[in-house]
C-alpha positions as CSV (number, residue, x, y, z in Angstrom):
1,X,-8.5,-17.3,26.5
2,X,-7.9,-19.6,29.7
3,X,-4.3,-20.6,27.8
4,X,-3.7,-17.4,26.5
5,X,-3.5,-16.0,29.4
6,X,-1.4,-18.3,31.1
7,X,1.2,-17.8,28.3
8,X,1.2,-14.3,28.8
9,X,2.1,-14.9,32.8
10,X,4.5,-16.5,31.7
11,X,5.4,-14.1,29.6
12,X,8.9,-12.4,28.7
13,X,8.6,-8.6,29.9
14,X,8.8,-7.7,26.5
15,X,6.4,-4.5,26.5
16,X,7.1,-2.3,29.6
17,X,10.8,-2.4,28.1
18,X,9.9,-1.4,24.7
19,X,7.1,0.6,25.7
20,X,9.2,3.4,28.0
21,X,11.6,2.9,24.7
22,X,8.4,4.2,22.6
23,X,7.6,6.6,25.3
24,X,11.1,8.7,24.6
25,X,11.6,7.4,20.4
26,X,8.3,7.6,19.0
27,X,8.8,8.4,15.0
28,X,7.1,11.3,14.5
29,X,4.5,10.7,11.6
30,X,1.6,12.9,10.4
31,X,-1.5,10.1,11.3
32,X,0.4,9.2,14.8
33,X,-1.0,10.1,18.0
34,X,0.9,11.3,21.2
35,X,0.3,9.1,24.4
36,X,-2.6,10.3,26.3
37,X,-3.7,12.3,23.0
38,X,-7.4,11.6,21.6
39,X,-7.1,9.7,18.6
40,X,-9.3,10.1,15.0
41,X,-10.8,6.8,14.2
42,X,-10.9,8.1,10.5
43,X,-6.8,9.4,10.5
44,X,-5.9,5.9,11.8
45,X,-8.1,4.3,9.5
46,X,-6.6,6.2,6.5
47,X,-3.4,5.4,7.0
48,X,-3.1,2.2,7.8
49,X,-4.8,1.9,4.0
50,X,-2.7,3.6,2.4
51,X,0.7,2.6,4.3
52,X,-0.7,-1.4,2.9
53,X,2.1,-2.6,0.8
54,X,4.3,1.5,0.9
55,X,6.3,2.3,2.6
56,X,6.2,5.2,5.1
57,X,8.3,7.9,3.2
58,X,5.8,7.2,0.3
59,X,2.4,8.2,2.5
60,X,3.2,11.6,4.1
61,X,2.2,14.2,1.1
62,X,-0.9,11.7,-0.4
63,X,-2.1,11.1,3.9
64,X,-1.9,15.3,4.6
65,X,-3.6,15.8,1.2
66,X,-7.0,13.1,1.7
67,X,-7.4,14.7,5.1
68,X,-6.8,18.4,4.3
69,X,-9.6,17.8,1.2
70,X,-11.7,15.5,2.7
71,X,-10.9,15.6,6.7
72,X,-13.6,13.4,8.1
73,X,-15.1,9.9,6.8
74,X,-18.0,11.7,5.7
75,X,-16.7,14.0,3.0
76,X,-14.9,11.2,1.7
77,X,-17.8,9.1,1.2
78,X,-19.7,11.9,-0.7
79,X,-16.4,12.4,-3.0
80,X,-16.8,11.4,-6.3
81,X,-14.8,8.5,-7.1
82,X,-12.6,9.9,-10.0
83,X,-11.7,12.2,-7.3
84,X,-10.4,9.6,-4.9
85,X,-8.6,7.8,-7.4
86,X,-6.8,11.2,-8.7
87,X,-5.7,11.7,-5.8
88,X,-4.3,8.3,-4.6
89,X,-2.3,7.8,-8.1
90,X,1.0,7.2,-7.8
91,X,0.4,5.0,-4.2
92,X,-0.2,1.6,-6.0
93,X,-2.0,-0.9,-5.7
94,X,-5.4,0.7,-6.6
95,X,-8.0,-1.8,-5.7
96,X,-7.6,0.2,-2.3
97,X,-8.4,3.4,-3.1
98,X,-11.4,2.2,-4.4
99,X,-12.0,-0.3,-1.3
100,X,-11.3,2.8,0.5
101,X,-14.5,5.5,-1.3
102,X,-16.6,2.2,-0.8
103,X,-15.4,1.7,2.9
104,X,-15.8,5.4,3.3
105,X,-19.4,5.0,2.0
106,X,-19.9,1.8,4.0
107,X,-19.7,3.5,7.3
108,X,-21.5,6.4,6.4
109,X,-24.4,5.4,5.2
110,X,-25.0,2.2,7.6
111,X,-22.4,3.5,11.0
112,X,-24.1,6.8,11.0
113,X,-20.1,7.9,10.2
114,X,-18.7,6.6,13.8
115,X,-16.1,3.6,13.1
116,X,-17.1,0.2,14.9
117,X,-15.0,-0.6,17.3
118,X,-14.1,-4.3,17.1
119,X,-11.9,-6.4,15.3
120,X,-15.3,-8.7,14.0
121,X,-17.4,-5.5,12.6
122,X,-14.3,-4.0,11.6
123,X,-13.6,-6.8,8.9
124,X,-17.2,-6.6,7.8
125,X,-15.8,-3.5,5.9
126,X,-14.1,-3.3,2.7
127,X,-10.6,-3.7,1.9
128,X,-10.5,-4.7,5.9
129,X,-8.4,-7.6,6.4
130,X,-7.1,-9.1,9.4
131,X,-3.5,-7.1,10.1
132,X,-6.0,-3.5,9.8
133,X,-8.9,-4.3,11.7
134,X,-6.2,-5.0,14.7
135,X,-4.9,-1.8,14.0
136,X,-7.5,0.3,13.9
137,X,-9.1,-1.8,16.6
138,X,-5.5,-1.4,19.2
139,X,-4.2,1.8,18.0
140,X,-7.9,4.1,17.0
141,X,-9.8,2.1,20.5
142,X,-7.2,1.1,23.0
143,X,-8.3,-2.2,22.7
144,X,-6.3,-5.3,23.1
145,X,-5.6,-6.6,19.6
146,X,-2.2,-7.8,18.1
147,X,-0.6,-6.6,15.2
148,X,1.1,-7.9,12.9
149,X,3.1,-6.5,9.9
150,X,6.5,-7.4,8.0
151,X,8.0,-5.3,10.8
152,X,6.5,-7.4,13.5
153,X,7.4,-10.6,12.0
154,X,10.9,-9.4,12.3
155,X,10.6,-9.0,15.5
156,X,9.6,-11.4,17.3
157,X,11.0,-14.1,15.0
158,X,14.3,-12.6,16.2
159,X,13.1,-12.4,19.6
160,X,12.3,-16.4,20.3
161,X,14.5,-17.5,17.3
162,X,12.1,-18.9,14.6
163,X,14.0,-20.9,12.0
164,X,10.9,-21.7,10.6
165,X,10.7,-20.0,7.5
166,X,8.1,-17.5,6.2
167,X,6.1,-17.5,5.8
168,X,5.3,-20.9,7.3
169,X,6.3,-19.6,10.6
170,X,3.2,-17.4,10.6
171,X,1.6,-18.9,12.8
172,X,3.7,-19.4,15.3
173,X,4.8,-15.6,15.1
174,X,1.2,-14.6,16.3
175,X,1.2,-17.2,19.0
176,X,4.2,-15.4,20.2
177,X,2.7,-11.9,19.5
178,X,-0.2,-12.7,21.6
179,X,1.3,-13.8,24.6
180,X,3.5,-10.1,24.5
181,X,0.6,-7.9,23.4
182,X,-0.1,-6.2,26.9
183,X,-3.8,-5.4,27.7
184,X,-3.1,-1.7,28.6
185,X,-1.4,0.7,25.7
186,X,-1.6,-2.3,23.0
187,X,-2.3,0.9,20.4
188,X,1.7,2.1,21.8
189,X,2.2,-1.3,21.8
190,X,2.0,-2.0,18.3
191,X,3.4,0.8,16.8
192,X,6.7,0.7,19.4
193,X,6.7,-2.7,17.7
194,X,6.4,-1.1,14.3
195,X,9.2,1.7,15.3
196,X,11.5,-1.1,16.4
197,X,11.5,-2.8,13.3
198,X,11.9,0.0,11.2
199,X,14.7,1.7,12.8
200,X,16.3,-1.1,15.2
201,X,15.5,-4.9,14.3
202,X,15.9,-4.0,10.9
203,X,16.0,-6.4,7.5
204,X,19.9,-6.6,7.4
205,X,22.5,-5.5,9.7
206,X,20.1,-5.1,13.0
207,X,21.5,-2.1,15.4
208,X,21.4,-4.8,18.4
209,X,23.8,-3.1,20.4
210,X,20.7,-0.1,20.7
211,X,17.9,-2.5,21.1
212,X,15.7,-2.0,24.1
213,X,15.0,-5.6,24.7
214,X,18.0,-7.3,23.8
215,X,18.5,-8.9,26.8
216,X,15.0,-10.9,26.0
217,X,16.4,-11.9,22.1
218,X,16.5,-15.7,21.6
219,X,18.5,-14.6,17.9
220,X,20.8,-12.4,19.7
221,X,22.1,-15.2,22.6
222,X,22.4,-17.7,19.3
223,X,23.7,-14.9,17.6
224,X,21.4,-15.2,14.5
225,X,19.8,-12.2,14.3
226,X,20.9,-11.0,11.5
227,X,19.9,-14.2,9.4
228,X,16.4,-14.5,10.3
229,X,13.7,-14.5,9.3
230,X,14.6,-17.2,7.0
231,X,12.4,-17.3,3.8
232,X,11.4,-20.0,1.2
233,X,12.3,-19.7,-2.2
234,X,10.5,-17.0,-4.6
235,X,9.3,-18.4,-7.6
236,X,10.7,-16.7,-10.5
237,X,8.0,-13.9,-11.3
238,X,6.5,-14.6,-15.4
239,X,7.0,-12.1,-17.8
240,X,4.4,-10.2,-19.8
241,X,4.3,-8.5,-22.4
242,X,2.4,-5.1,-24.9
243,X,2.3,-2.0,-26.2
244,X,0.6,1.3,-25.6
245,X,-0.8,3.7,-27.7
246,X,0.5,7.3,-27.2
247,X,-1.3,9.6,-29.7
248,X,-2.2,13.8,-30.2
249,X,-4.5,15.5,-32.1
250,X,-3.7,18.9,-33.6
251,X,-3.6,21.0,-29.9
252,X,-1.9,18.7,-27.7
253,X,-4.4,17.0,-26.3
254,X,-3.5,13.5,-25.2
255,X,-5.9,10.6,-25.7
256,X,-6.6,8.4,-22.6
257,X,-9.5,5.5,-21.8
258,X,-10.4,4.8,-18.0
259,X,-9.7,1.0,-17.3
260,X,-12.9,-1.2,-16.6
261,X,-13.2,-1.2,-12.4
262,X,-12.0,-4.8,-11.7
263,X,-8.9,-5.8,-12.3
264,X,-5.4,-5.0,-12.2
265,X,-5.3,-0.7,-12.5
266,X,-9.4,-1.5,-12.3
267,X,-10.7,2.4,-12.6
268,X,-7.4,4.2,-13.2
269,X,-6.5,6.1,-16.8
270,X,-4.2,4.8,-18.8
271,X,-2.9,5.4,-22.1
272,X,-4.9,3.2,-24.7
273,X,-3.3,-0.1,-24.5
274,X,-3.0,-4.0,-25.9
275,X,-3.6,-6.6,-23.6
276,X,-1.0,-7.9,-22.1
277,X,0.2,-11.9,-23.1
278,X,3.0,-14.1,-22.4
279,X,5.0,-13.3,-25.4
280,X,5.6,-10.2,-27.9
281,X,3.1,-10.0,-30.6
282,X,4.2,-9.9,-34.1
283,X,2.3,-7.1,-35.6
284,X,0.0,-4.4,-32.2
285,X,-1.2,-2.6,-35.5
286,X,-4.7,-4.1,-34.7
287,X,-4.5,-2.3,-31.2
288,X,-4.3,0.5,-32.5
289,X,-7.4,2.9,-31.3
290,X,-6.8,5.2,-34.4
291,X,-5.4,5.4,-37.7
292,X,-2.4,6.9,-37.8
293,X,0.9,6.9,-39.0
294,X,2.8,4.9,-35.6
295,X,6.0,5.9,-34.4
296,X,7.7,3.5,-32.2
297,X,9.4,4.8,-29.2
298,X,13.5,3.9,-28.7
299,X,13.4,1.9,-25.1
300,X,10.6,-0.1,-23.5
301,X,8.9,1.3,-20.1
302,X,9.4,-2.1,-17.7
303,X,6.7,-2.0,-14.7
304,X,7.2,-5.1,-11.5
305,X,3.8,-6.1,-10.1
306,X,3.3,-8.1,-7.1
307,X,3.1,-12.0,-9.6
308,X,4.7,-11.0,-13.0
309,X,7.2,-8.7,-14.9
310,X,5.9,-6.0,-17.5
311,X,7.4,-5.2,-20.2
312,X,5.9,-2.8,-22.8
313,X,6.5,-1.2,-26.6
314,X,5.3,2.5,-26.6
315,X,4.0,3.9,-29.8
316,X,3.3,7.8,-30.7
317,X,1.2,9.3,-33.2
318,X,-0.8,12.2,-34.7
319,X,-4.6,12.1,-35.2
320,X,-6.1,15.2,-37.3
321,X,-9.5,16.3,-35.7
322,X,-11.8,14.8,-37.3
323,X,-9.6,11.6,-36.5
324,X,-9.8,12.5,-33.3
325,X,-13.9,12.8,-33.2
326,X,-13.8,8.8,-33.6
327,X,-12.2,8.2,-30.8
328,X,-13.3,6.2,-27.7
329,X,-11.6,7.6,-24.6
330,X,-11.1,11.9,-23.2
331,X,-8.9,13.7,-24.7
332,X,-6.5,15.7,-22.2
333,X,-4.5,19.0,-22.3
334,X,-0.8,17.6,-21.9
335,X,-0.8,20.4,-18.5
336,X,-3.7,18.4,-17.1
337,X,-2.1,15.5,-17.3
338,X,-0.2,15.5,-14.0
339,X,-3.8,15.8,-12.3
340,X,-5.2,12.7,-14.5
341,X,-5.1,9.3,-12.4
342,X,-2.2,7.8,-14.2
343,X,-0.7,4.8,-12.3
344,X,2.8,4.8,-11.9
345,X,3.3,2.5,-15.0
346,X,1.2,4.8,-17.7
347,X,3.6,7.9,-16.1
348,X,6.3,6.0,-17.3
349,X,5.1,5.1,-20.6
350,X,3.8,9.4,-20.8
351,X,7.8,10.1,-20.1
352,X,9.2,7.6,-22.4
353,X,6.7,9.0,-25.6
354,X,8.7,12.6,-24.3
355,X,5.7,14.4,-22.0
356,X,6.0,15.3,-18.5
357,X,3.4,14.0,-17.0
358,X,3.6,15.2,-13.7
359,X,3.8,13.8,-10.0
360,X,4.1,10.0,-9.2
């Protein structure tokens, strides 16, 4: 602590300049509280979970919907997890939705509906890692905590002209970021850094001439701002293959089934699907959920996950009412598909099958 205090005393005055800029130019976001307003830790936590690995533009409507349906953490905790998964469909990274519900239940049951206010306690909650804990601590409770996301990585890298490639530069970035974080208004400072990265200190073609801290930026002084941050070469993403079976019964209802709770897309609904393998199978028929005259759709469904790229062949078929009773899963009317917890991948499958899959 003594070393950090000394570093802060010698740090360049980024915070005062950036906060003055933020007070005038802060983005208006549905989950953001203006300076002086009383924050709602539940809203801060909900938005931070939604924003993990997702864009601000994608989150707005989901946040409003959740706050309207479940305005408190206790209300969310009491909701059936299937309802939460349905409303989450389309946001991706579905383990976040499961952790969201588990976290709400833990706060409701073990913390009497009141979010803990320290980083250490917050990190005990499901789905809350170091970044999210720091963000809630700073933004919701006004305590001094250093918040580092992708935007902050980029801003700090340029401010200090850090040429070590990401992710190797992470410890160096944190060390510098901690010297900048002010003891007061840490939450506003964190959001100001994010806004700066999102609107001015952008990944490509940064608008350095509009930057409120340009005179403190080493990368700008050296003329290398647009080359930072450097990144280590990425490994090629492996490709996996599989097939989906889109089957209807005489009344037009579609067969869906729920994926196992753990693992990729866990707990979400799916069009019956084969295992995903490194090579295309010679014959997918053994994986069909029912006997039918299956027809292969022209085209493929492609979807990129964090660690691999998936290519699916889609088969369509229709079965009799009697055969339909032998299916494992649930039959859903086509006009109700939009309300099901179908991930984006499965909505692509539904679209290729020729059915309107609704939002997402």
